[in-house]
Each structure stands twice: as structure tokens, then as C-alpha cells.
C-alpha positions as CSV (number, residue, x, y, z in Angstrom):
1,F,10.9,-1.5,0.4
2,R,12.0,-3.4,3.5
3,K,13.7,-0.3,4.8
4,V,10.4,1.6,4.4
5,L,8.8,-1.2,6.4
6,E,11.4,-0.5,9.2
7,G,10.3,3.1,9.3
8,V,6.6,2.3,9.4
9,G,7.2,-0.4,12.0
10,H,9.0,2.2,14.2
11,A,6.0,4.5,13.9
12,H,3.6,1.6,14.8
13,R,5.7,0.6,17.8
14,N,5.3,4.2,19.0
15,L,1.5,4.0,18.4
16,V,1.5,6.2,15.3
17,V,-0.3,5.2,12.1
18,H,0.9,7.2,9.0
19,R,-2.5,7.0,7.1
20,D,-1.0,8.4,3.9
21,L,1.7,6.0,2.7
22,K,2.3,6.5,-1.0
23,S,5.2,6.7,-3.3
24,S,5.3,10.5,-3.2
25,N,5.8,10.3,0.6
26,V,8.9,8.2,0.3
27,L,12.1,10.1,-0.6
28,V,15.1,8.1,-1.8
29,S,18.5,9.7,-1.1
30,P,21.2,9.6,-3.7
31,A,22.8,6.8,-1.6
32,G,19.6,4.8,-2.1
33,E,18.3,5.3,1.5
34,P,14.5,5.7,1.7
35,K,13.1,8.3,4.0
36,L,9.4,8.3,5.1
37,L,7.8,11.8,4.7
38,D,4.7,13.6,5.5
39,F,3.2,12.5,8.8
40,G,0.7,15.4,8.4
41,I,-2.4,13.2,8.8
42,A,-0.8,10.6,11.0
43,K,-3.0,9.3,13.9
44,V,-1.8,8.5,17.4
45,L,-3.3,5.3,18.7
46,G,-4.1,4.4,22.3
47,P,-6.3,5.4,25.2
48,G,-7.7,8.9,24.8
49,A,-6.3,9.3,21.3
50,D,-9.7,10.1,19.8
51,E,-10.6,12.8,22.4
52,G,-10.9,16.1,20.6
53,T,-9.8,14.7,17.2
54,A,-13.1,13.8,15.7
55,T,-13.9,15.7,12.5
56,V,-16.5,15.7,9.8
57,E,-13.7,15.9,7.1
58,R,-11.7,12.8,6.3
59,F,-8.3,13.2,4.6
60,F,-6.8,10.4,2.5
61,T,-5.6,9.6,-0.9
62,P,-8.2,7.2,-2.5
63,R,-5.6,5.4,-4.6
64,N,-3.7,4.3,-1.5
65,S,-6.4,4.2,1.1
66,A,-7.8,1.1,2.8
67,P,-11.5,0.3,2.5
68,E,-12.0,1.1,6.2
69,Q,-10.6,4.6,5.7
70,I,-13.0,5.3,2.8
71,L,-15.9,4.0,5.1
72,G,-14.8,6.2,8.0
73,R,-14.1,3.3,10.2
74,P,-11.5,3.3,13.0
75,V,-7.9,3.7,12.0
76,T,-5.5,0.8,12.8
77,V,-2.2,-0.4,11.6
78,A,-4.1,-2.4,8.9
79,C,-4.6,0.9,7.1
80,D,-0.9,1.3,6.7
81,I,-0.5,-2.4,5.7
82,Y,-3.0,-1.8,2.9
83,A,-1.1,1.3,1.7
84,L,2.2,-0.7,1.9
85,G,0.5,-3.3,-0.4
86,V,-0.3,-0.6,-2.9
87,L,3.3,0.6,-2.8
88,L,4.6,-2.9,-3.2
89,Y,2.2,-3.5,-6.1
90,E,3.5,-0.4,-7.8
91,L,7.1,-1.3,-7.2
92,T,6.7,-4.8,-8.5
93,S,4.4,-4.2,-11.5
94,G,5.0,-0.6,-12.3
95,L,1.3,0.0,-12.2
96,P,-1.3,0.8,-9.5
97,P,-3.7,-2.0,-8.3
98,F,-6.6,-0.1,-10.0
99,D,-6.9,2.2,-12.9
100,F,-8.9,5.2,-11.7
101,E,-8.5,7.3,-14.9
102,G,-11.7,9.1,-15.8
103,L,-13.7,7.6,-12.9
104,R,-15.9,9.6,-10.5
105,V,-15.5,9.5,-6.8
106,G,-18.3,6.9,-6.3
107,Q,-16.8,4.6,-8.9
108,I,-13.4,4.9,-7.3
109,E,-14.9,4.0,-3.9
110,Q,-16.8,1.1,-5.4
111,K,-13.5,-0.4,-6.8
112,V,-11.6,0.0,-3.6
113,L,-14.5,-1.4,-1.5
114,Q,-15.7,-4.2,-3.7
115,V,-13.4,-5.2,-6.6
116,P,-10.5,-7.4,-5.9
117,P,-7.3,-6.2,-7.6
118,L,-5.7,-8.4,-10.3
119,P,-2.4,-10.0,-9.2
120,P,0.6,-7.9,-10.1
121,S,1.8,-10.6,-12.4
122,S,-1.4,-10.3,-14.4
123,R,-1.5,-6.5,-14.3
124,V,1.9,-6.2,-15.9
125,L,0.4,-7.4,-19.2
126,E,-1.4,-4.0,-19.4
127,G,1.9,-2.1,-19.0
128,P,4.5,-1.0,-21.6
129,E,7.3,-3.4,-22.6
130,E,9.8,-1.1,-20.8
131,L,8.4,-2.2,-17.5
132,A,10.5,-5.4,-17.9
133,A,13.6,-3.5,-19.0
134,R,13.5,-1.2,-16.0
135,R,13.6,-4.3,-13.8
136,G,16.5,-5.8,-15.7
137,L,14.4,-8.3,-17.7
138,E,14.1,-8.6,-21.4
139,R,10.3,-9.1,-21.8
140,I,7.0,-8.8,-19.9
141,P,6.6,-12.6,-19.7
142,A,9.9,-12.8,-17.7
143,L,8.6,-10.1,-15.3
144,Q,5.3,-11.9,-15.0
145,S,7.0,-15.1,-14.2
146,R,9.1,-13.4,-11.4
147,L,6.0,-11.9,-9.8
148,R,3.7,-15.0,-10.1
149,G,3.5,-17.0,-6.9
150,D,4.8,-15.7,-3.6
151,L,5.0,-12.0,-4.5
152,D,1.5,-12.0,-5.9
153,T,0.3,-13.7,-2.8
154,I,2.0,-11.3,-0.4
155,V,0.8,-8.2,-2.3
156,L,-2.8,-9.5,-2.5
157,K,-2.9,-10.3,1.2
158,C,-1.9,-6.7,2.0
159,L,-4.8,-5.5,-0.3
160,R,-7.6,-7.6,1.2
161,K,-10.8,-5.8,1.7
162,E,-11.2,-6.8,5.4
163,A,-8.6,-5.3,7.7
164,G,-8.5,-8.6,9.8
165,D,-7.5,-10.6,6.6
166,R,-4.3,-8.6,6.1
167,Y,-1.0,-9.0,7.8
168,A,-1.4,-8.1,11.5
169,S,1.8,-6.1,11.6
170,V,4.6,-4.7,9.5
171,E,6.9,-7.3,11.1
172,Q,4.7,-10.1,9.7
173,L,4.8,-8.6,6.2
174,D,8.6,-8.2,6.4
175,A,9.0,-11.8,7.6
176,E,7.0,-13.0,4.6
177,L,9.1,-10.9,2.2
178,R,12.3,-12.2,3.8
179,R,11.2,-15.8,3.4
């Protein structure tokens, strides 16, 4: 995950926001090296970046999109921080922050915009027992114990509804994970 952060940080330093970070856009080589894919809807930031790029259509993956993307607000690095939070949530708990199964678009938007996600340590209780085994642990309570505390806090900060309440940069998120 921290190697993915390096790639996203590189894009941000070059004034590019990916806008569609999700597990299917991260390829892991046989050697275990992650590669960030699909910059198809990436957005260049900076002066004049919006000139000629406005569109009626908005492209995003609701499961991984920040509230401001759903609302059509300006794109910032905070959108990628949110999506990285979704990815980290899935990596730690084996489940997405929200279950959208059978929901209509309006219901999905309502969850993303208004409902705080459960901490990953609580969400693992909804998953199958093999979640723990895939992470080298015997039982779900052991996984829950590993996630509770700092990892829950870091993931939930990434997933805050207001962009200004999230980490201000990929480097800040990486520093928290390193600590």
C-alpha cells in the first residue's frame, strides 16, 4: 500500500489527481510490485486546468468516490486520499466501507454523503472466517484486535465526509502509516 502511495504522491507532485483509485486499477507484478493503472479520468490541477474541460457528465466509481466528487465539487488531492482510504479499508478488512448490494443510485449517494463507515475492525465481524486466515491469523477476533486503534483511526480519517478533515497529502498519510 505504501508503494501505491509513492505512485499517487508522484502524480500529485506533478499536479495530477487520479480520480479513480480502486483495487482494479492497481496491478501487482509477480514480484509483488504494485503498478498504478488507468489515468483515463485523471485531472490536471493548476492555473487554466479547467479551461475547456467542463462537462455535463461526471465519471467516477461511486464505491471509491469522495463525497465532493458525487456532489460535482472541485477536484483536489483530497479525492484521491478518500479513495486511498477505501483501498486501505479493503486491504485491512477484506470488505468495502459500505455494502451497496441491491441499492439504487440515490441510496448509494446517501450512504457516501451522510453515513459514517464502521471502523474496519468492526466491519470484519460481517466477513467470513477466512478473512483472518488470509491475513495469517487464526480467527476474526485476532484480526479485529490488529485493526482496532491506529489502523481504524487512519482509515477513518481518510474517509471523512469533508475534504478538509482528511489528510492534506499522501505524504501525511504515509507518515501516519509509518509511525
